[in-house]
C-alpha positions in Angstrom: -1.8 26.3 -37.7 -2.7 22.7 -37.2 -0.8 20.1 -35.3 0.7 18.5 -38.4 2.2 21.8 -39.5 3.4 22.5 -35.9 5.1 19.1 -35.8 6.8 19.8 -39.1 8.1 23.2 -38.1 9.2 22.2 -34.6 10.7 18.9 -35.5 8.6 17.1 -32.9 6.1 14.3 -33.7 2.4 15.2 -33.3 2.1 12.6 -30.6 4.8 14.3 -28.5 3.1 17.7 -29.0 -0.1 16.2 -27.7 1.7 14.6 -24.7 3.3 18.0 -23.9 -0.1 19.5 -23.9 -1.6 16.7 -21.8 1.0 17.3 -19.1 0.7 21.0 -19.2 4.1 21.8 -20.7 2.4 23.8 -23.5 -1.1 24.8 -24.3 -2.6 25.5 -27.7 -5.6 27.6 -28.5 -8.6 25.8 -30.0 -10.1 26.9 -33.3 -13.9 27.1 -33.5 -14.0 23.6 -34.9 -12.3 22.3 -31.8 -8.9 21.6 -33.4 -5.7 22.7 -31.9 -4.4 26.0 -33.4 -0.7 26.7 -32.9 0.8 30.2 -33.2 4.4 31.1 -34.2 5.1 31.6 -30.4 3.9 28.0 -29.8 6.2 26.7 -32.5 9.1 28.6 -30.9 8.3 27.0 -27.5 8.0 23.6 -29.1 11.4 24.1 -30.8 12.8 25.2 -27.5 11.5 22.0 -25.9 12.8 19.9 -28.8 16.3 21.2 -28.3 16.2 20.9 -24.5 15.1 17.3 -24.7 17.8 16.6 -27.3 20.3 17.9 -24.7 18.8 15.3 -22.3 16.9 17.6 -19.9 14.1 15.9 -18.1 10.5 17.0 -18.5 10.6 18.8 -15.2 13.9 20.5 -16.1 12.2 21.6 -19.4 9.3 23.0 -17.4 11.6 25.0 -15.3 13.7 26.1 -18.2 10.7 27.2 -20.2 9.4 29.1 -17.2 12.7 30.8 -16.8 12.9 31.5 -20.6 9.5 33.3 -20.4 10.5 35.3 -17.3 12.4 38.4 -18.4 13.3 39.1 -14.8 15.0 35.7 -14.3 18.5 35.3 -12.9 20.8 33.5 -15.2 22.2 31.8 -12.0 18.9 29.8 -11.9 19.4 28.5 -15.4 23.0 27.8 -14.8 22.2 25.7 -11.7 19.8 23.5 -13.7 22.4 23.0 -16.4 25.2 22.3 -13.9 22.9 19.7 -12.2 22.3 18.1 -15.5 26.0 17.9 -16.3 26.6 16.2 -13.0 23.9 13.6 -13.8 25.5 13.1 -17.2 28.9 12.6 -15.6 27.4 10.0 -13.2 25.8 8.2 -16.2 29.1 8.3 -18.0 30.8 6.6 -15.0 28.1 3.9 -15.0 28.5 3.4 -18.7 32.3 3.2 -18.4 32.0 0.6 -15.6 29.5 -1.4 -17.7 31.9 -1.3 -20.7 34.8 -2.4 -18.5 32.8 -5.3 -17.1 31.6 -6.5 -20.5 35.1 -6.1 -22.0 36.5 -8.3 -19.2 33.8 -10.9 -19.7 34.3 -10.9 -23.5 38.0 -11.5 -22.9 37.2 -14.4 -20.5 34.9 -16.1 -23.0 36.5 -18.5 -25.3 33.8 -18.1 -27.9 34.0 -21.7 -29.0 31.6 -24.6 -29.2 31.7 -25.3 -25.4 28.6 -24.5 -23.4 30.4 -22.8 -20.5 30.1 -19.0 -20.9 31.5 -16.5 -18.3 29.2 -13.8 -19.8 26.1 -15.8 -19.0 27.5 -16.9 -15.7 28.1 -13.3 -14.6 24.7 -12.1 -15.8 23.1 -15.0 -13.8 25.2 -14.1 -10.8 26.9 -17.4 -10.7 30.3 -17.6 -9.0 32.9 -19.2 -11.2 34.9 -22.0 -9.5 
């Protein structure tokens, strides 16, 4: 099937599918006319990648997960370690986001929001120390 149909069935944009092919994440056969020709197995792999990326896995994580998925002799421990590492990264990102939220909330509270030009939000972003 062509890339348009593969995109429709996998839920990925054709541009993303081409990118995945360019970086060697997937490969598609070529028809005699030179166009990409995707099989049902390709659609399954593309759907797998779509779901993995939706869970926030990096391209390299996806590459490893796809390799492990294909390997019927895999150890589930290997997959678990990738997922645990990803959860740790998510936890770190959550801490960063919570810190950003707390800082912005504090700055919003400190800002009068009136017609005066002084603004603690802009001062903080600019790195200015308030006297």
